[in-house]
N, C-alpha and C positions, 0 to 999 in steps of 0.2 A: 395747206388746213390741216389742225393737227388733231391725230387718232389718238382715242383713249382708249386704253388697254381694255381686254374683255373680261369681266368677270367670271369668275369658277362658277358654275351652279350650284348654288345651295344644297347642300343633301338635309335631309328632313336625319335628326335623329330618332334610331329605332325607339319604338315605346309597345308597350302591351299593356293592353285595357283590361278593366275588369273582366267587362263581358268575355274580351277573348280569354282571359286564364280562366273563365268558369269554363266556356267550351271547351279548350284544350282539356281542362279536366278531365270532365266528362265523357269527353271523347278517349283518352287513354285510361281511363278506368272501363267503361265499356267495351273498349277494341278486346280486351282483356279478360273476360267476364270470370274464368275459371279462377286466374291468376289473382283477382281481384279480392274475390271470394276468400280465398287461401289467408291474401293479405288481412283483409278484416279478421280473418277467425281468430287472431292473437288477442286484438284488441277487444272482440265477443268474450272469450274465454277472462281475459282478466277484467274485463268492468262487470262480467257477468257473474263469478266469482266475487268481488270486491261489493255485490249488491247483497249476494248471497249472502256473506259472512258477515258484515253489518246486520243484514234484517236479519238473521238468526241469532245476533249476539244479541239485539233489542228485544226479541222475541223470548230467548230464554233467560233474559233478564229479568222481564216482568213476570216469568214464571217464578224465578226466585222472589223475587216479591211478594208476587200470591202466594208462592208457599210458606215463605216467613210469615206472613200476616195469620197463615190461616194454624200454623202448626206454632211454630218459635214464640210469635207473640200471646199465646194464649197457654204458654206453661209457666207456672210460677216454682221452685222447689224450696222447701224449708227445711233449713238442716237444723237436728239438734246440738247447740253446739258445745253442751256440757258446761254446765256451771261448777263452780269452783267450791262453794259451800259443802261443807261435812254432809248434810243431811240429801243431796242432789242423786237422786236416782239417774240408772244409766240411760233410763226411757221416761224424757221427762213427755213425749207425749201422752194426754189425757186418753182412758179407753174410748171416749165417746168423740176423738179428735176429727174424723170424717163428720160427723154430725156438726161440727161448732162450725168446721170452715164453712162447710155445704150451706151454714143459713147465710152465709155472706151472698151480699145482691152482687150475682156475675160471676158468681163458681158455678160450673157445671159438675164436676166430679173431684173428688179428692182422696186419698190412700195414704197411709204409712206400710213404712217397708223396711226391713233389713236382712243382710245377709245372716244367714247362720253359722256358728263356728260347730264345725263336725272334727270329730278326730279323725285322726290319720287313717285310721281301717277303716270309716264309712266311706262307701264307696256307694253308688248310684248302681241296680243293675234291676233290668225286670224279671229277675230270677232268686228264690230264697237264697243268703251268705249260704255255703257249704255243698250245693247243688251241683257246682259247676260252670254255673253263670257268672260271664266277662264285666265286673263293673267297672265304672269309670269317675274319675275325678272331676263332680260338676256341681253349680254353687246351688242352693239351696236358699230362698230367698220367702222371710216368712210376709205376709203381707196383711190388711186388711181387704175387707169384701170390695173397698172402694178402687185401688189401686189399677184391678186391671181393668175397671170400665176407663178411670182419666187416663190409662195409658192406649186407648182406644185401639181395643183389638180388631181381628179380622178371625174369626174361629174358621178352623175347617172340618171338625167335630166336637160336637158334646156342648157346653157350656161352663161358662163360671163361676165358681163358688161365690156363696151370698152370706148374708146374715146369720142363716139359719147356722150352716158349717160353721162359722165361726162363733157364737155362742153357744154351740155344742161342743167343739174343740173338735170334729169330724176328722179323719184322717182319709184326707181328700187333694189333689193335686191337677195342675192345671200345667201343660207344659205345652214347650213349642215343637214346631213339625219338625224340623232338623235333629231333636234331641230323640223326640218320638221314633223316627225313622233310624237311629243309631243304635236305640233299646230295642227296637224290632216291635214295635207297634203299629200297628197299621190301622187296626179299628179299636173300635169301642162296645161296639156288640157284646163283646165276651169281658167287659167288664174288665179289662186287663190292671196290672199293679205297678208301680214303683216301689223299690225295696232300696231305703235310705240307710245302710247299716243292717241291724232286724226291723226295723221299724217299717210296714207296710202300707203304703197310700194306692188307694183306688184314683186311677185316672181319669176323670167327669170332663174332661176338655182339651183340646188340640189349639193350641194357634198357630194360624198361618204366616200372620204380620200382624205388628203393631205399629201405631202411629208414633210414641213417643217412647222410649223406655227401650229400643231396642234387644240390650242385652237380657230381656224377661224371657227370649223368646230361647234363649240358652240354659235357663236355670229351671228348676222344678219348684213352682210356686203352691205354698202352701197357707192356711190360716194362719194368721198369728197367734190365737190362742194354743191353738196344736202345735207351734213351735214353742211356744213358754211352756207348753205341758210336757216334751220330751225334752228339749233342748236348754230350755230358760230363756230370756229376755236376752234383749243387747246389751254390749257390756261398748265400757267405754272405747273399746278398740275397733269396735263397729256400732256404730251409735244407728238411729233409726232415722229416716228422711220421711219427708211427706212429699210425694206428688198430686200436686193441683191444675185439674183441665178449667181454664176460665173462657168468658165469652170474648171476643174478638174486644180489645181496646179496654178492657178491667183488665188486665195482669198486672199493671204497676200499681192500681189501687188497690190488690188483695192483698199485694206482696206488704203494700207497707201495714197492713191491718191484721195478717195473720197471726203473728204473735203476739199481740193483746188477745185476740180471740181465742188462742190456745191456753194461754195461761196470763189471765190477767192481774196476779199478783207476780208473776216472773217472767213477763215479758223477753228479757235478757236471755234466756235459755234457748230462745229459736232465733234462726237467721234467714230469715224469707231473700231470694234470690229472685228479681226480676229479669224478664228476658232484655239480652243486652238492645241497647239504642238500634231501631233500624235504619234510620240511616246513616249510622258510621259502619252497621254491617253490611247493606246495601251499596254503599259507595266503593269499600275495599274491592266484595264480590264482582261487580260490575267493572272496575276499575282494570281489575287484573284480565277480566274476559276482551274488554275495549284492546287492550295494548297487546295481548297473546292476537285476536282476530285481526286487525291492524297491520300486527305484521304478516301475518298470511297472506291477505289482501294486499300489500305492498308486493312481495314476495310475485302473485301475480301478475301484478302490472309489471312488474318489470320482465316476467318471461313474455309476456304479450309483448311487450316496447322490443324486447329482441327478437321476436318474431318476425315485425312490421319491419325493423330494419333490414334482417335478412334478406325477404323479399323484394321491398324495395331496392337493395344495392344489388342485387340479380340482375331484375328490370334494369337498373342502369347500364348494367353491363350488355344486356342482351338487345338495350336499346340505341347504344352508340352509334349507328352509321345515322339512327333518326336525329339523335343529338345534332352531330356534327352537319346536315343537313339544314337545322335550323340553325345553328351560327354561321353556315355560310351564306345562308339567305338573309342576315342582317341580325339573329337575335342575338342578345346580350347572354354574357354569365350571371347577372342578375335576374335574368327573365328565364332562366333553366332552373335556376333556384327555386325560384316562387313556381314555376309549373309543378314541379318535381314535392313541394314543402305542397302543394295544393293538394293534390292528389294524395299525398301521405295523408294529411289534414283529415281530406275528406272521408277516407277512409277508416281513419281514428273516430269521427266522430259517428259514421254510420256501424262502426263495431259498437260505440260506446251506446248506440240510440236500443240497438239489437241485445245488448249484454243487458242493459236495465231492464227491458220490458222481460228476459226468459229469466233473469235474476229474481225480479218480481213475482213472476208464476212461480218460481221455485218456492220461494220462501213461504209465498200463498198456499203451496200445496202441502209443503212438509208439514207447517202448521195446522193443517185440515187433517191431515193425517192421524198427528199427535193430539186432536182435540184443542189446538191453542188458540190463544189467540194472534195473529200475525200482528207483528208490531214495525213499520218502516216508518224512517223520519222521512220528509219531505226533502231535505237537504241532501238527503243520500239519491234520493230518484233525481233530482234537480241537477245535482254535482256529477254522478257518473256521467254524462253523455260529454260535460265538458273535460271529466278525466281522460277522455278516449281520444276529444278533439288534442287534448294537450299533449297525450301519450304519442298519438301520430305523428303530431309536429315535431319531437322532438328524437319519436326514433327516424324521421323521415331528415334531418338537419345534416346527417355524414352524408349519406348517398346522394344528398341536391347539391352537397359544395361536390362533391367530387363529380359531377354529371357536369357541374358549372365548368370545372377546370378542362373538361377535355377539349383538346384542340379540332377544329374542322378539318384540316389538314390531316391529320392524324387518323382521327375518325371514318374522313371516309376512305382513305387507303384500307381501311379495316374492313 
């Protein structure tokens, strides 16, 4: 009888099911809750900063758009280009320029102004010349009554001059709060005056802020008829200009009509400057902000990834005995790799979810404090947890690979 050799028992290949992988991942995270929390903290901060940066970028861009529409898109400037004909005068604006422009549909207020040419010895002070008061070199602006209203002033005290002061050529002035502080004018109850050389002007208004033409805050603004009587009108070196405040959406139409309304016989004497194209300006501003803030968000994510990698690597070193025991019981290197990748990925995803929530709450809170409308793109909220997951996986690659290279005998000796 011929005996057949007995076959060696078939060894089953070691495998790690998805259920086992998830249970081991949960056990590894929950057994060390403090370390797991610290590991996820890097992703929470990175993803949270990512959401905050992008959310605030979108919110501030929306505010820039709104501010642009409210101010820049409602402003038209008209320049006196200067005719070349011999009969051309230095000031081509008619005396009733304000009324002509304000008659156009869509115009709120309009006014003419020009810088007054002062002699070198004519300084602005709060005391008459020769009394020891120190003067300073400050610009004096001759303006029609409409210019201050078109600039959108916020009055600190007093009022602006009107058509009555302009028609009578009154010696009155409106100054900014900064200039008033330098001159020592704190109240209008005593009817203070500013002196431009030998000429005194009663201060009837102090302006705290303006929406347009912020340089007016640093000037002494006087009625144009008064300036013409004392210093003469504008000359070719300092031509007059006009500021027009329009309704939203009417600026470009007004710019095309202004020159003809001012002088139908010689519209070429004027050049109307409409606001820039809002789409191109908005695109340049938001593009610059997006690039800057995306760079900051990327740096935050890199910092978070480094924190995860460092904490995971320390965990691998401390769990060398556990890894050696698993290898001795049949776990393969790829099983160890998958285990640590699953743990780092889970912590990254969890940190991404928490960071997204905290970032969204932060954006909304800051917008509420600033009285803004919070803007967060849905793509940011959807992508942020995925970014946390990817960050956790990338950060765990090296620690997981190093764990898979640990030999059982060496690990157990430790």
